[in-house]
Structure formats: structure tokens, C-alpha cells
N, C-alpha and C positions, 0 to 999 in steps of 0.2 A: 502494500499499499504503499502512495505517493505521499504520504501526509499533509497535502492540501486538503481544505477542507471542498468536501464534492456535495452539487448542490443538487438535488431531486427535486423535478416542479417541468411545467412546459415551456417550448420553448417560445417563449412569451415574458411580458414584464409582468403582471399582476404582483399578487402580494410577496413573490421572489425580488423583484427590482431591485428594491432599498437594500436589501440585503450583500445584491451585486456591488449597489454602489459604497458599500461599506466598505467591503471586501479590498475595491478596487482604491477606496482612498485610503485605506491602510496600507496600500502596496501588497496587498497579499493576492500571489494568484490561486485560483482555484479553479477543482474541473465541474463540467456538468455533465449530469446523467439526464436526455430530456424524456416525457410521459409523451407520445406519442399513442398509444392506444389503450381503451381499457382494461386491456391484459396487464400491460407496465404496471396500471395504478393498483389494481387488483393482486398482484405479485409481493408488490410491496404491502398490501394490507395484508395478505396470507404470512410473509415469513416475517413477522411482527414487529416491522420496522417502524412505521406507524402510530403513534400512542393512542393519538386520537383518529385513525383512520383519515390523516387528510396532509395535502403537502399545504407550506413547503415543507421540505425535510433539508437539513442539512449533516451531514461528518463530518464532527471536527472533534480534533481531541479525544477519540474514542467515542465520544456522544452519537448517537441519531438524534439530535434536536428538532423539534418542531412547535409552532405555532411562532407566525412572524416575528413579534414583538421580543418574546424571550430568545430569539437567536439574535435579532438586533442587538440586544441588549447585552447580552456576554459578547457580541464580537467590539460592540462601542466598547466594552471594560477592558477587556484583554489587550486591545490595539491604544488604549488612551487616549479615545474619544470622549469621554465622558465627565469632561471638568477635573477639578482638583478636592474637591469637597464635596460634601452632601447636598451645601444652598446652590452650586454651581449645577450638580446634576439635576435638583429639582427643577431649577429653570431649564434645563436642556429637555426635560422631560414635557415638563407645559409646553415648552415651543414645537416638538416632537408630535404630540400628540395630536395639534391642532393641525400640523402639515400633514397630518396620517386622515385626516377627517377630512380634510381638500381631494388631498389624493386617492381617495378612495372613488368621494365624484368623478375624477377624472378616469382613473382605471375602468370605472363601470360605464361609463358612456359607451363606448362600442356594445354594448350589451341589450342596451334601450330598444325596446320595441318602437318600430318606425313612426307611433304617433306621439312617443312620449317623447323623442331626441329633442327637439326645438326645445323644448320645456326644460327638459335636463341641461341641454346647454345654459339657459338662460340662468338655471341656479349656479351653476357653474361661475359663471360672470360674476354673477350677483353676490355669491358668497366669497369668491377670491376679491373681487373689487373694492365691497364695502364690509366683509369682513376679517380676515384673515388678513390680507396684504397691508391696510392699513396700519394693523397692530404691528408687523414686525417693520414698518417703515418708521414708524415711533422707537420703538426698541433700541435700532440702528441709530436713528439721532439721539434717543437721551444719554444712550451705553458710549458713544462715541470712538468704539473700537473696531477695528475689521471682521470681528466674527462677533458671533449674537453672545457670546457667554465669556464671563472674563475679556483674557485677550489670547484664547489657545482655540485652534482647529478643533470642532466636536462636530458627531455627528447631526447634531443640530443646523449647522451649516450646510453638511454634507445632502441631509435630507429636503431640506429648504430648497436648495439649487436645483435637486432632483425636481421637487415638483413646482419650481417657476418656468424650466424647461419646458415641462408638459403642460402647463397652461399657456406659454407660447406655442407652443404648436396646437392647442385647441384654437388660439386667438392671438395673433403675432400682434399685437399693442397689446395685450393687457397690461402689463407695465408701464404704460405711456404716464400714468399720473405716478410713477414710484420713482423717483432717480437715484433715490439711496436704495435700494433695490436693483437699479437696473445695476448701477454700480457694485455692490454684493454680488450680485452674479457672474458680473467681467472678472471681478477680484478673486470669486473664488474658483470660477473653472480655469482659472491660470495658474493652480498650484500645482505642481507636476504630475501628482498620483491619477488629480482629476483628469488635466489636460491629456492623460493618456487614454482615460478612459472613454473620453469625450471624441477621439480620434476615429475615424472609417476601420470596420474590422475588429473594435474590440467587444467585448464579452455584453457590451449595454446592447438591449435591445430596442428596436425599434418601435413606432406605435401598432398600436392591434389594428389588423385591419379589416374591416367589416364581412369579407368575403375569407377571413380566415376564423371567422367566431364557429362559425357551423361544426372547423375540425377539433376546436377544443371543447365543446360542448358534448362531444362525441366521447371524451374520455372519460365522463363523467355519468353519463346515461348510456 
């Protein structure tokens, strides 16, 4: 066994993408095992690899970890992306949990029925521009540092950047009213490990296309 973390998921973003981002940000090489058929998922369930019968699952440090937040917490702690003390960790958790709420809307957009897509898109834009982005803009202004928490790169920076880029895929001018977030995006994108992950040919996954949704659903049903 190589010692590299091994990620079990679909060849798509979903709930594994933030884990890919964190490993990449930490400069950790990882392998991927893609689930392409229902049998692939059934095999993992039958051999006891999936504690709660669900993916994502990551093999790391002799463990078969499930539950995306638990996996991300472990990686962040292991690779010093979780602040320097309890208070910083609490701030990181608050910022990350809000990012996850917005990320969930973005990730589920391709799965919306045709008659609900327009309303779902409007909800994304509304929550991004009126609820979430103003908060991060204010945090950056009040904190006055390059990073969201302390003056150290953390998982909060990684996961906010991931979501900003996804939001721009959805609506290219969505950051127009948020100059500090625009600067943050440029700054964090330039960190060497992140810059590498953003290059073509990396393990970052492209946006899910509607034509691929039925193929993914077949793995579940």
C-alpha cells in the first residue's frame, strides 16, 4: 500500500471535492478509486468499508473514514490547517459551516428538476450575495489580514475559495460588489499548492454537466 490517502467516490465533485481541495492545499498526493456502477458501491458496503453505508470514504492512516465533515476535520488537524488554538478553531468552524451551506446549494443545482431550476438558481444568488458574501467581506475588512482567521492559512480559506469559484461558474459577476473577496480569491489562488490544483490536468473535478446526472444516479438506484 502506497501510504497515500485513497479516496472512494464518483468521478465528480459532490461531497468529496472539499476533501480533494484540503489535501491539495496541504500538498498531499492522493489516489482515487471511482465508483462507476452500482456493484462498485455494493461491494464496499458488503465488505464493511462503509460504516454508514455511504460515500465519501477515505482510507488514511490505517482508517477507513466516512462522513465528509469528520474526514475534513481530520485532514485539517493533521496538516495544520485548523488554527493555533481553540478560539481560532471555533471561528474556522463557523466560517466553514456557512460555506458548506452555500456549497450544498451549488452542488445540488444540477440535480434540480427542470421546473425548479430557475427558482433554485435565484435562491443561490440571493443567499450568496445577501447572506454569505457580505459576512466574509466584513470579516476580511475587520480582521485586516490576508487570511480569514489569525494570520495563518487555514481550511476556512481553502473552502471559501472553492465555493467562490463555484459561485462564479454559476454566475460570473457574482463577486462584483465584493472587492475584498475578489482580492482574497486572487491571493489564495496564488498559494503554490492551490495554484497547482487549479491548473488543467489536476485532480480537481469540473462542474457536473446535466447529461452526467443520470449516470451518477444509476450508482445509487
